[in-house]
C-alpha positions as CSV (number, residue, x, y, z in Angstrom):
1,X,-35.1,-34.3,55.2
2,X,-31.8,-34.6,53.3
3,X,-33.6,-33.4,50.1
4,X,-35.7,-30.7,51.8
5,X,-34.1,-27.6,50.2
6,X,-36.4,-25.3,52.1
7,X,-35.0,-26.5,55.4
8,X,-31.4,-26.4,54.2
9,X,-31.9,-22.9,52.8
10,X,-32.3,-21.7,56.3
11,X,-29.0,-23.4,57.3
12,X,-27.2,-21.9,54.3
13,X,-28.4,-18.4,55.3
14,X,-26.5,-18.8,58.6
15,X,-23.2,-18.5,56.8
16,X,-21.4,-15.4,55.5
17,X,-19.6,-17.2,52.6
18,X,-18.7,-15.6,49.3
19,X,-21.3,-16.9,46.8
20,X,-19.4,-15.6,43.8
21,X,-17.2,-18.7,44.1
22,X,-17.9,-22.4,45.0
23,X,-15.9,-23.7,47.9
24,X,-15.6,-27.5,47.7
25,X,-12.6,-27.8,50.0
26,X,-14.3,-27.8,53.4
27,X,-12.2,-30.8,54.3
28,X,-9.3,-28.3,54.7
29,X,-11.0,-25.8,56.8
30,X,-14.7,-24.7,56.9
31,X,-16.2,-21.3,57.5
32,X,-18.0,-20.7,60.8
33,X,-21.7,-19.6,60.9
34,X,-22.2,-15.9,61.6
35,X,-23.3,-16.5,65.2
36,X,-20.1,-18.4,65.9
37,X,-18.0,-15.6,64.4
38,X,-19.9,-13.0,66.4
39,X,-19.4,-15.0,69.7
40,X,-15.7,-15.1,69.1
41,X,-15.4,-11.4,68.2
42,X,-17.4,-10.6,71.3
43,X,-15.0,-12.6,73.5
44,X,-12.0,-11.2,71.7
45,X,-13.2,-7.7,72.3
46,X,-13.7,-8.4,76.0
47,X,-10.3,-10.0,76.1
48,X,-8.6,-6.9,74.9
49,X,-10.2,-4.6,77.6
50,X,-7.6,-5.8,80.1
51,X,-6.2,-9.3,79.0
52,X,-4.4,-10.2,82.2
53,X,-7.8,-9.9,83.9
54,X,-10.5,-10.3,81.3
55,X,-8.9,-13.0,79.3
56,X,-7.0,-14.9,82.0
57,X,-9.3,-14.6,85.0
58,X,-12.7,-14.3,83.5
59,X,-12.7,-16.0,80.1
60,X,-10.1,-18.7,80.5
61,X,-12.1,-20.6,83.2
62,X,-15.0,-20.8,80.8
63,X,-13.0,-23.4,78.8
64,X,-14.2,-25.9,81.4
65,X,-17.7,-25.5,80.2
66,X,-16.6,-26.1,76.7
67,X,-14.7,-29.2,77.8
68,X,-17.8,-30.6,79.4
69,X,-20.0,-30.0,76.4
70,X,-17.5,-31.6,74.0
71,X,-17.1,-34.6,76.3
72,X,-20.9,-35.0,76.6
73,X,-21.2,-34.9,72.8
74,X,-18.4,-37.3,72.2
75,X,-19.5,-39.6,74.9
76,X,-16.7,-39.5,77.4
77,X,-15.6,-38.0,80.7
78,X,-14.7,-34.3,80.6
79,X,-11.4,-35.3,82.3
80,X,-10.5,-37.1,79.1
81,X,-10.7,-34.1,76.8
82,X,-8.0,-31.6,76.0
83,X,-8.7,-28.6,73.9
84,X,-6.1,-28.2,71.2
85,X,-5.4,-26.0,68.1
86,X,-6.1,-28.8,65.5
87,X,-5.9,-32.5,64.9
88,X,-2.2,-32.3,64.0
89,X,-1.4,-31.0,67.4
90,X,-3.4,-33.6,69.2
91,X,-2.0,-36.4,67.1
92,X,1.6,-35.2,67.5
93,X,1.1,-35.1,71.3
94,X,0.4,-38.8,71.0
95,X,3.0,-39.6,68.4
96,X,5.8,-37.8,70.3
97,X,4.4,-38.7,73.7
98,X,5.2,-42.4,73.7
99,X,8.6,-43.6,74.9
100,X,10.1,-45.6,72.0
101,X,13.5,-47.2,71.6
102,X,15.8,-47.5,68.5
103,X,14.4,-50.3,66.3
104,X,10.8,-50.0,67.7
105,X,8.3,-50.0,64.9
106,X,5.2,-47.8,64.3
107,X,2.6,-49.1,61.9
108,X,0.3,-47.2,59.6
109,X,-1.0,-47.2,56.0
110,X,0.3,-45.5,52.9
111,X,-2.8,-43.3,52.9
112,X,-2.5,-41.6,56.3
113,X,-2.1,-37.8,56.5
114,X,1.2,-36.4,55.3
115,X,2.0,-34.4,58.4
116,X,1.5,-37.4,60.6
117,X,3.8,-39.5,58.4
118,X,6.3,-36.7,58.6
119,X,6.1,-36.7,62.4
120,X,7.1,-40.4,62.6
121,X,9.8,-39.9,59.9
122,X,11.3,-37.3,62.1
123,X,11.3,-39.8,65.0
124,X,13.0,-42.2,62.6
125,X,15.9,-39.7,62.1
126,X,16.0,-38.5,65.8
127,X,15.2,-41.7,67.8
128,X,16.0,-44.5,65.4
129,X,12.5,-45.9,65.3
130,X,11.1,-47.7,62.2
131,X,8.0,-46.5,60.3
132,X,6.3,-49.3,58.6
133,X,3.5,-48.6,56.0
134,X,1.2,-50.9,54.0
135,X,-1.4,-50.4,51.3
136,X,-5.1,-50.9,51.7
137,X,-7.7,-51.2,48.9
138,X,-9.2,-48.1,47.2
139,X,-12.1,-48.2,48.1
140,X,-12.1,-50.6,51.0
141,X,-15.4,-52.3,51.7
142,X,-14.5,-55.3,53.9
143,X,-13.8,-54.6,57.6
144,X,-12.2,-58.1,58.0
145,X,-9.7,-57.4,55.3
146,X,-8.7,-54.1,56.8
147,X,-8.2,-55.8,60.3
148,X,-6.3,-58.6,58.7
149,X,-4.0,-56.2,56.8
150,X,-3.1,-54.4,60.1
151,X,-2.6,-57.6,61.9
152,X,-0.4,-59.3,59.4
153,X,2.0,-56.3,59.4
154,X,2.4,-56.5,63.2
155,X,5.8,-57.8,64.3
156,X,7.4,-58.3,67.7
157,X,8.8,-54.7,67.4
158,X,5.5,-53.0,66.7
159,X,4.9,-50.6,69.6
160,X,2.3,-48.1,68.2
161,X,-0.4,-48.1,65.4
162,X,-1.6,-44.9,63.8
163,X,-4.9,-45.1,61.8
164,X,-7.4,-42.8,60.3
165,X,-11.1,-42.8,61.3
166,X,-11.8,-41.4,57.8
167,X,-9.0,-41.0,55.3
168,X,-8.6,-37.4,54.1
169,X,-7.6,-38.2,50.5
170,X,-10.5,-40.6,49.6
171,X,-13.2,-40.2,52.3
172,X,-12.7,-43.9,53.3
173,X,-14.1,-44.7,56.7
174,X,-12.1,-47.4,58.5
175,X,-13.3,-50.0,61.1
176,X,-11.6,-48.3,64.1
177,X,-13.2,-50.3,66.8
178,X,-12.3,-53.6,65.2
179,X,-8.6,-52.6,64.6
180,X,-8.4,-51.1,68.2
181,X,-9.7,-54.3,69.8
182,X,-7.4,-56.5,67.6
183,X,-4.3,-54.4,68.5
184,X,-5.3,-54.3,72.2
185,X,-5.1,-58.1,72.1
186,X,-1.5,-57.7,71.0
187,X,-0.8,-55.0,73.7
188,X,-0.4,-52.3,71.0
189,X,-1.9,-48.8,71.5
190,X,-3.7,-47.2,68.5
191,X,-3.7,-43.5,67.9
192,X,-6.8,-42.6,65.9
193,X,-6.7,-39.7,63.4
194,X,-10.2,-38.3,63.5
195,X,-9.4,-35.0,61.7
196,X,-12.3,-35.4,59.3
197,X,-14.7,-37.5,61.3
198,X,-16.1,-35.5,64.3
199,X,-19.4,-33.6,63.4
200,X,-19.2,-35.1,59.9
201,X,-21.0,-38.3,60.6
202,X,-22.8,-39.5,63.7
203,X,-20.8,-41.6,66.2
204,X,-19.8,-41.7,69.8
205,X,-16.6,-42.8,71.6
206,X,-18.2,-46.1,72.4
207,X,-18.4,-46.8,68.7
208,X,-14.6,-46.6,68.5
209,X,-13.4,-47.9,72.0
210,X,-10.1,-46.2,71.4
211,X,-7.6,-44.9,73.9
212,X,-6.3,-41.9,71.9
213,X,-8.4,-39.8,69.4
214,X,-7.6,-36.3,67.9
215,X,-9.8,-34.2,65.7
216,X,-10.1,-30.7,64.3
217,X,-13.1,-28.6,65.3
218,X,-12.7,-26.0,62.5
219,X,-13.6,-28.6,59.8
220,X,-17.0,-30.2,60.1
221,X,-18.1,-28.7,63.4
222,X,-17.5,-25.2,61.9
223,X,-15.9,-24.0,65.1
224,X,-13.4,-21.1,65.0
225,X,-10.2,-21.6,63.1
226,X,-7.4,-23.1,65.1
227,X,-9.5,-25.3,67.4
228,X,-9.2,-29.0,68.0
229,X,-9.9,-31.8,70.5
230,X,-7.8,-34.6,71.9
231,X,-9.3,-37.5,73.8
232,X,-7.0,-39.7,76.0
233,X,-8.6,-42.4,78.1
234,X,-8.2,-41.4,81.8
235,X,-5.9,-44.3,82.8
236,X,-3.6,-43.5,79.9
237,X,-3.0,-39.9,80.6
238,X,-0.1,-40.3,83.1
239,X,2.0,-42.3,80.7
240,X,1.8,-40.0,77.8
241,X,4.2,-37.1,77.7
242,X,2.9,-33.7,76.7
243,X,4.4,-32.0,73.7
244,X,5.2,-28.9,75.7
245,X,6.5,-29.3,79.2
246,X,4.1,-29.4,82.2
247,X,4.8,-29.6,85.9
248,X,5.0,-33.1,87.5
249,X,1.9,-32.4,89.5
250,X,-0.1,-32.4,86.3
251,X,1.1,-35.9,85.2
252,X,-2.3,-37.4,85.4
253,X,-4.3,-34.2,84.4
254,X,-5.6,-34.0,80.8
255,X,-4.8,-30.2,80.9
256,X,-1.1,-31.0,80.8
257,X,-1.7,-31.3,77.0
258,X,-2.9,-27.7,76.9
259,X,0.3,-26.2,78.4
260,X,1.2,-24.1,75.3
261,X,1.8,-20.7,76.8
262,X,-0.2,-17.6,76.1
263,X,-3.2,-18.3,73.8
264,X,-6.5,-16.7,73.0
265,X,-9.6,-17.7,75.0
266,X,-12.1,-16.4,72.5
267,X,-11.6,-19.1,69.9
268,X,-12.1,-21.9,72.4
269,X,-15.1,-20.4,74.2
270,X,-16.9,-20.0,70.8
271,X,-16.6,-23.7,70.2
272,X,-19.8,-24.0,72.3
273,X,-21.7,-21.8,69.8
274,X,-20.5,-24.1,66.9
275,X,-21.6,-27.1,68.9
276,X,-25.0,-25.5,69.6
277,X,-25.4,-24.9,65.8
278,X,-24.4,-28.4,65.0
279,X,-26.8,-30.0,67.6
280,X,-29.6,-27.7,66.4
281,X,-29.3,-29.4,63.0
282,X,-28.9,-32.8,64.5
283,X,-25.9,-35.1,63.9
284,X,-27.8,-37.7,62.0
285,X,-29.8,-35.3,59.9
286,X,-26.5,-33.5,59.0
287,X,-24.8,-36.8,58.1
288,X,-27.6,-37.7,55.8
289,X,-27.5,-34.2,54.1
290,X,-23.8,-34.4,53.7
291,X,-24.0,-37.9,52.1
292,X,-26.8,-36.7,49.8
293,X,-24.6,-33.8,48.6
294,X,-21.7,-36.2,47.8
295,X,-24.0,-38.7,46.0
296,X,-25.6,-35.9,44.1
297,X,-22.5,-34.8,42.3
298,X,-20.8,-38.2,42.2
299,X,-23.7,-40.1,40.7
300,X,-24.3,-37.4,38.1
301,X,-20.7,-37.6,37.0
302,X,-20.5,-41.4,36.9
303,X,-23.2,-41.4,34.2
304,X,-20.2,-40.7,32.0
305,X,-17.6,-43.6,31.9
306,X,-14.8,-41.1,31.7
307,X,-15.2,-40.6,35.4
308,X,-13.9,-42.9,38.2
309,X,-14.7,-42.5,41.8
310,X,-12.2,-43.6,44.4
311,X,-14.7,-43.5,47.2
312,X,-17.3,-46.1,48.3
313,X,-21.0,-45.3,48.0
314,X,-21.7,-47.6,51.0
315,X,-22.8,-45.5,53.9
316,X,-20.7,-47.4,56.4
317,X,-17.6,-46.5,54.4
318,X,-18.1,-42.9,53.4
319,X,-20.0,-39.7,53.9
320,X,-19.4,-36.3,52.3
321,X,-15.8,-36.6,51.1
322,X,-15.5,-38.0,47.6
323,X,-12.5,-38.2,45.2
324,X,-13.2,-38.4,41.5
325,X,-10.9,-38.8,38.5
326,X,-11.4,-37.8,34.9
327,X,-9.5,-40.7,33.1
328,X,-6.7,-39.5,31.0
329,X,-6.6,-35.9,32.3
330,X,-4.1,-34.6,34.8
331,X,-5.9,-33.9,38.1
332,X,-3.8,-30.9,38.9
333,X,-4.8,-29.4,35.6
334,X,-8.5,-30.0,36.5
335,X,-8.0,-28.0,39.7
336,X,-6.4,-25.1,37.9
337,X,-9.1,-25.1,35.2
338,X,-12.0,-25.2,37.8
339,X,-10.6,-22.2,39.6
340,X,-9.3,-20.3,36.6
341,X,-12.5,-20.5,34.6
342,X,-15.3,-21.2,37.1
343,X,-14.0,-20.0,40.5
344,X,-14.5,-23.5,41.9
345,X,-12.2,-24.6,44.7
346,X,-11.5,-28.4,45.0
347,X,-8.4,-30.3,46.0
348,X,-6.2,-32.2,43.5
349,X,-4.8,-35.4,45.0
350,X,-1.7,-36.9,43.4
351,X,-0.9,-40.0,45.4
352,X,1.5,-42.9,44.5
353,X,-1.5,-45.3,44.2
354,X,-4.1,-43.1,42.5
355,X,-5.1,-39.5,41.6
356,X,-8.3,-37.6,41.7
357,X,-10.1,-34.4,42.7
358,X,-11.2,-34.4,46.3
359,X,-14.6,-32.8,46.7
360,X,-15.9,-31.7,50.1
361,X,-19.2,-29.8,50.3
362,X,-20.8,-28.7,53.5
363,X,-24.2,-27.9,54.9
364,X,-24.1,-24.4,53.4
365,X,-23.3,-25.8,49.9
366,X,-26.3,-25.2,47.5
367,X,-27.5,-27.6,44.8
368,X,-26.9,-24.9,42.2
369,X,-23.3,-24.7,43.3
370,X,-22.9,-28.5,42.8
371,X,-24.7,-28.2,39.4
372,X,-22.0,-25.7,38.4
373,X,-19.3,-28.1,39.5
374,X,-20.9,-31.0,37.5
375,X,-21.3,-28.9,34.4
376,X,-17.7,-27.9,34.5
377,X,-16.4,-31.4,35.1
378,X,-18.6,-32.7,32.2
379,X,-17.3,-30.1,29.9
380,X,-13.6,-31.2,30.6
381,X,-14.6,-34.8,30.1
382,X,-16.2,-34.1,26.7
383,X,-13.8,-31.5,25.4
384,X,-10.5,-32.0,27.0
385,X,-8.3,-29.6,28.9
386,X,-7.7,-26.1,27.5
387,X,-4.0,-25.7,26.7
388,X,-3.5,-22.8,29.2
389,X,-4.4,-25.2,32.1
390,X,-2.8,-28.4,30.8
């Protein structure tokens, strides 16, 4: 089914994207299918009829149905799901919600998302905690090595671990369950950054066994922009402070993490339409298509030894995200050239340990669009970078 272009043509037609350009940065934020957009607009129009009644009294309670559906899909209790604005908000609720003392250490890798690193660095300045980071292989294809690297960096002062489910800059999938269970043996909670995981590849909460998990819903689920989900295990809710103040009576209520003041209802209710679209495709079928799209362009480019892929081809360690480098050519220049000449959007990554172009297709991406990308990259590899983009 992953190669059945007739089937995927129907999926592609569900989107309203601009086909004069090629968007290969769906890892940042994805477009929503037309029916999701229409649902949100319908709810927004109704909200504006009399917001204090239509939005607060009629639409807002419908969030509970969304909560139940997301929980069912994730494989947990609805009372463990908070609806947030994005993964960053959910993760910061966790990062800022633990009581930490000066000298306490938090542990993560050097490849975790910049905003989350910034969050802990602010706690370093404000609270005197210590952020400890370590390197992992690129790519990483040995679960035991990853677990060992986390464990060997634990000290008596380690109080929290932050880890990615899938690393945004390389597409590396990490062994969350194994790290969580190892850390649990040391009495250390693990916050899991699932920003790029949910609805990207097929998994349930039982595959992770984590206590804290945050994701964005406007990436791979294609929900309305500004929607996310936070999971907190029920017996952990009371001890985690919300980022915005909630009354004491909500201490053990997952909804305390949603106390953000006035907010739209339309975006959140339309999450259900995105989930219906996702489930209509099928999580496993979608995963296989996304991996096929990544393999399609990556394997074509690797026929030329000027290209280097920083992402594993092994299915347990990657899916649709791939990061590719043209050896000897500045990646930022490649990004400028692709947009300036070919109207192709991709994400240049300049990391202390590597560089490359992050490419994230989606279910609406066509093979012809990937062929355009392949041809443009091959031209640069064969001819060099034009001076105006260098």
